[in-house]
C-alpha positions, 0 to 999 in steps of 0.5 A: 500500499502506497503513502497514498492509499494509507491516506484514504484507508487511514479512518477505516484502519483507525477504526479497525485499531480501535476495535482491536484495542477494545477487544483487547481490552475486554479479553485482558480484564475477562482473563484476569477475573478469570485467572484470579477466580481459577487460581484463588477461587475469589469470584468477581464482583457486581461491580467488576462484572458491571465493568466487563460489561461495560469494556464490551459494550466499548467493544460493540461501539467500536466494531459498529464504527468499523462496519461504517467505516469499512463500508464507506471506503467499500463504496468509495474505492473497492481497490482501496478497500481490498488493500486495506484488508490484505493490509490487515491480513499481512498484519495478521499474518505476521503477528500471529506467530509471536502471539502464539509464542508469547501464550505458550510461552506463558502457558509453560510459565517460561520469558519470550522467545520470538520465532523467528519468521522465514518469508 
């Protein structure tokens, strides 16, 4: 994607990034509550469940914002729309091995070792 195309897809890309952030925030908090309950048998409070629900509402709003932005981009330029989703796929392809290694090492209690990726 060239710099001109990056500018044209910026709104949709920013909406995607916000959606990804709110998703991760929700999952992080949910995982913390779940892990605390498993390890210490401490159930989440009503306040914590309420906060979790608010995080999910934030994410739902960002999903709608991204959907609207990507629909607008598709209506304006199918080429830019396809370029955005190709870039999102490239990001995921390159970050997945790192995320998977981090999760595995976290589960194993080891420190993170990033796998070397070959093209």
